[in-house]
C-alpha positions in Angstrom: 15.4 -12.4 -19.6 13.6 -12.5 -22.9 11.6 -15.5 -21.8 10.5 -13.7 -18.6 9.2 -10.8 -20.6 6.8 -12.8 -22.8 4.9 -14.0 -19.8 1.2 -13.5 -20.6 1.8 -11.0 -23.3 -0.5 -11.6 -26.3 1.5 -9.2 -28.5 4.7 -11.2 -28.1 3.0 -14.5 -28.7 1.4 -13.1 -31.9 4.8 -11.8 -33.0 6.3 -15.3 -32.4 3.5 -16.9 -34.5 4.1 -14.3 -37.2 7.9 -15.2 -37.3 7.1 -18.9 -37.5 4.6 -18.3 -40.4 7.3 -16.2 -42.2 10.0 -18.8 -41.6 12.1 -16.4 -39.5 11.8 -18.7 -36.5 11.6 -22.5 -36.2 8.3 -23.7 -34.8 10.1 -26.0 -32.5 12.1 -23.1 -31.0 8.9 -21.1 -30.5 7.1 -24.0 -28.9 10.0 -24.6 -26.6 10.1 -21.0 -25.4 6.3 -21.1 -24.6 6.4 -24.5 -22.9 9.5 -23.8 -20.8 8.9 -20.2 -19.7 6.8 -21.2 -16.7 9.5 -23.7 -15.7 12.5 -21.4 -16.0 10.7 -18.2 -15.0 8.0 -19.0 -12.4 6.4 -16.0 -10.7 8.7 -16.5 -7.7 11.8 -16.7 -9.8 10.9 -13.6 -11.8 10.1 -11.7 -8.7 13.7 -11.9 -7.7 14.8 -10.1 -10.8 14.7 -6.3 -11.2 15.0 -4.1 -14.2 17.8 -1.6 -14.5 18.1 1.4 -12.1 14.4 1.6 -11.4 14.5 -1.6 -9.4 11.2 -2.6 -10.8 10.7 -6.4 -10.4 10.6 -8.0 -13.9 7.4 -9.8 -13.1 5.8 -6.4 -12.4 7.3 -5.0 -15.6 5.7 -7.8 -17.6 2.3 -7.2 -16.0 2.5 -3.5 -16.6 3.6 -3.9 -20.2 0.7 -6.4 -20.8 -1.7 -3.9 -19.3 -0.3 -1.1 -21.6 -0.5 -3.4 -24.6 -4.2 -4.1 -23.9 -4.9 -0.4 -23.5 -5.0 -0.7 -19.7 -8.6 -1.8 -19.9 -10.6 -4.5 -18.2 -14.0 -6.2 -18.8 -16.7 -4.6 -16.7 -20.4 -5.4 -16.3 -22.4 -2.2 -16.4 -26.1 -1.6 -16.0 -28.3 0.2 -18.6 -31.0 2.0 -16.7 -33.1 2.6 -19.9 -33.0 -1.0 -21.0 -32.9 -2.3 -17.4 -30.3 -4.9 -18.2 -26.6 -5.5 -17.7 -24.1 -5.5 -20.5 -20.4 -6.4 -20.7 -17.9 -3.8 -22.0 -14.3 -2.7 -21.9 -13.5 0.0 -19.4 -10.2 1.8 -18.5 -8.8 0.6 -15.2 -9.4 2.8 -12.2 -6.4 1.2 -10.5 -2.9 -0.1 -11.2 -2.7 -3.7 -12.6 -0.2 -4.6 -9.9 1.3 -2.9 -6.8 4.8 -2.2 -5.5 6.2 -1.4 -8.9 9.3 0.5 -7.8 11.9 0.5 -5.1 13.0 3.5 -3.0 16.2 4.3 -1.2 15.6 3.4 2.5 18.3 4.8 4.9 18.3 1.6 6.9 17.3 -1.2 4.6 19.1 0.4 1.6 17.0 -0.2 -1.5 13.6 -1.7 -1.1 9.9 -1.2 -1.3 8.1 0.1 1.8 4.9 -1.7 2.7 1.8 0.6 2.6 -0.2 0.8 5.8 -4.0 0.4 5.8 -5.8 3.2 7.5 -8.4 2.6 10.1 -11.8 2.3 8.5 -13.7 4.6 10.8 -17.4 5.0 10.2 -17.6 7.9 12.7 -17.5 10.4 9.8 -20.2 8.7 7.8 -23.6 10.4 8.1 -27.1 9.2 7.3 -26.9 11.2 4.1 -23.9 9.1 3.0 -25.9 5.8 3.5 -28.2 6.1 0.5 -28.3 2.4 -0.3 -31.3 0.5 1.1 -29.1 -2.5 2.1 -26.9 -0.3 4.2 -29.8 1.4 5.9 -31.0 -1.9 7.1 -27.7 -2.6 8.8 -27.2 -1.5 12.4 -24.2 0.4 13.7 -22.9 -2.9 15.0 -23.4 -4.6 11.7 -21.5 -1.9 9.8 -18.7 -2.0 12.3 -18.3 -5.7 11.8 -18.5 -5.2 8.0 -15.7 -2.6 8.2 -13.4 -4.9 10.1 -13.9 -7.6 7.4 -13.0 -5.0 4.8 -9.9 -4.1 6.9 -8.9 -7.8 6.8 -9.4 -7.9 3.0 -7.5 -4.7 2.5 -4.7 -5.9 4.8 -4.1 -9.2 3.0 -4.5 -7.8 -0.5 -2.2 -4.8 0.0 0.3 -7.1 1.8 0.5 -9.6 -1.0 0.9 -8.2 -4.6 0.2 -11.7 -6.0 -3.2 -11.7 -4.4 -3.9 -8.2 -5.7 -2.9 -9.3 -9.2 -5.2 -12.4 -8.9 -8.1 -10.1 -8.2 -7.2 -7.7 -11.0 -7.0 -10.7 -13.4 -10.7 -11.6 -12.8 -12.4 -12.3 -16.1 -14.8 -9.4 -15.6 -15.5 -6.9 -12.8 -19.0 -5.7 -12.1 -20.9 -2.7 -10.9 -22.7 -5.2 -8.6 -19.6 -6.9 -7.0 -16.8 -5.9 -4.6 -13.6 -6.6 -6.6 -13.5 -3.4 -8.7 -14.4 -1.2 -5.8 -11.8 -2.8 -3.6 -9.0 -2.3 -6.1 -10.1 1.3 -6.8 -10.2 2.0 -3.1 -6.7 0.6 -2.6 -5.4 2.8 -5.5 -7.0 6.0 -4.1 -6.7 5.5 -0.3 -3.7 3.3 0.2 -1.4 3.6 -2.8 -1.6 7.4 -2.8 1.8 7.8 -4.6 0.2 6.4 -7.8 -1.1 8.7 -10.5 -4.9 9.0 -10.5 -6.4 6.8 -13.1 -10.1 7.3 -12.3 -12.3 7.4 -15.4 -15.6 9.3 -15.5 -17.5 6.5 -17.3 -16.3 3.8 -14.9 -18.6 2.7 -12.0 -15.4 2.6 -9.9 -14.6 6.3 -10.5 -15.7 7.5 -7.0 -14.2 9.2 -4.0 -12.6 7.0 -1.3 -15.7 7.6 0.9 -18.1 6.6 -1.8 -16.0 3.5 -2.6 -16.1 2.6 1.1 -19.9 2.9 1.1 -20.1 0.6 -2.0 -17.8 -1.9 -0.4 -19.8 -2.1 2.8 -22.9 -3.0 0.8 -21.1 -6.1 -0.6 -20.2 -7.5 2.8 -23.3 -9.6 3.9 -24.0 -9.7 7.6 -23.7 -13.5 7.4 -20.0 -12.9 6.4 -19.1 -11.1 9.6 -21.1 -12.1 12.6 -23.7 -14.4 14.1 -25.5 -14.4 17.4 -22.3 -15.1 19.3 -20.4 -12.2 17.9 -17.8 -11.8 15.2 -17.4 -14.7 12.8 -14.1 -15.6 11.2 -14.0 -18.9 9.3 -13.1 -20.1 5.7 -16.8 -20.1 4.6 -16.9 -16.3 4.9 -13.8 -15.9 2.8 -14.9 -18.5 0.3 -17.9 -16.1 -0.4 -15.4 -13.5 -1.6 -12.9 -15.8 -3.4 -14.9 -18.4 -5.3 -12.9 -20.9 -7.4 -14.9 -19.9 -10.4 -13.8 -16.3 -10.4 -10.4 -16.7 -8.6 -8.9 -20.1 -9.6 -5.5 -19.1 -8.2 -6.8 -18.7 -4.6 -7.3 -21.5 -2.2 -9.1 -21.0 1.2 -8.0 -23.2 4.1 -9.4 -23.9 7.5 -6.9 -23.3 10.3 -4.0 -25.3 9.0 -2.0 -25.3 5.8 -3.9 -27.5 3.3 -2.7 -31.0 2.3 -1.4 -31.5 -1.3 -4.7 -33.1 -2.4 -6.6 -30.0 -1.3 -4.6 -27.6 -3.4 -5.4 -27.6 -7.1 -2.7 -27.3 -9.7 -3.7 -23.7 -10.5 -3.8 -22.6 -6.8 -0.7 -20.6 -6.1 -2.1 -18.4 -3.3 -3.4 -19.9 -0.1 -5.4 -17.9 2.5 -5.5 -19.7 5.9 -8.3 -18.6 8.2 -8.4 -19.6 11.8 -9.8 -18.5 15.2 -6.6 -19.6 16.9 -3.3 -17.7 17.3 -1.4 -17.6 14.0 1.5 -20.0 13.7 3.8 -19.8 10.7 7.4 -20.7 10.0 7.6 -18.4 7.0 7.6 -21.2 4.4 5.2 -24.1 4.0 5.6 -27.1 1.8 2.7 -29.0 0.3 4.0 -32.0 -1.6 6.6 -30.8 -4.1 5.3 -27.2 -3.9 6.5 -24.4 -1.6 4.5 -21.5 -0.3 6.0 -18.4 1.3 4.3 -16.5 4.1 3.5 -12.9 3.1 0.9 -11.5 5.4 -0.6 -12.3 8.8 -3.6 -10.4 10.1 -4.9 -10.8 13.7 -8.1 -9.3 14.9 -10.2 -9.3 18.1 -13.4 -7.8 19.2 -13.3 -5.4 22.2 -15.3 -6.9 25.1 -16.2 -3.5 26.5 -17.3 -2.0 23.2 -19.0 -4.4 20.9 -18.8 -1.9 18.0 -15.0 -1.7 18.0 -12.3 -4.1 17.0 -8.5 -4.3 17.3 -6.3 -5.5 14.4 -2.7 -5.9 13.6 -0.9 -6.8 10.3 2.5 -8.3 9.7 3.7 -8.3 6.1 6.8 -9.0 4.1 7.6 -8.8 0.4 9.2 -12.2 0.4 11.6 -13.6 -2.2 
């Protein structure tokens, strides 16, 4: 258990180095704990453990403790209007560092964590006054409808897979001019409504759910959602969101589960995008690595109403 709890915790590593320097711990023992922790306690293994009566997964506990140790802050790019330049600073999170942190007593399933549904992203209540951004004003009603369904897909897979959520949270720096911080803040305020509000007045992500939705729509280019033939759904569109530079844990695949040579060593999350009917056996093996299915999202455009889409999500916690 103690090895599981030092995962990614700078304070524990520094304490170990201090003990080695003071002679209270052998360096060989310290090196062994660090080198073997990923082998003995992979994310999948730790996810099966829970802490005491709260039922909180140990992996979640470690992530939450790490966030608390670091002051629950993340690096954010802000814009200085006077100097007309961007600058990097530390800002308090406007969201939880990881989701599904506690279990509840379900009368049927006994103890477990209920999946959170994603509400329909309806633009019917959005008025012209809400659309203040020039980019949004240039988009047609059809364009914004397509953008909203792409956002639904993103929300569905991120809220259905806590590892994907944590991978986005772990981005080196969020930005006022990028989608990641707005998406996590929207999930916290509109989906994970049981969580305490953490919005900070100085953060660019401290907005109402409607304002966050408007910000997110701006960051979904039309090239990501449709072409002349209609709605577009292929890996290229998702690669635009999950670049390897910013999200090294995430691998985007075309239609079928990728071959071992196409999965990097640091890829532990695979997003399969296809225009065909989803087919999954719940567990895929690529070489000597195994991947567990967590979320499937299926969408289709209504033939009669080109501005409307239908979508369904199937999710499981796994483990």
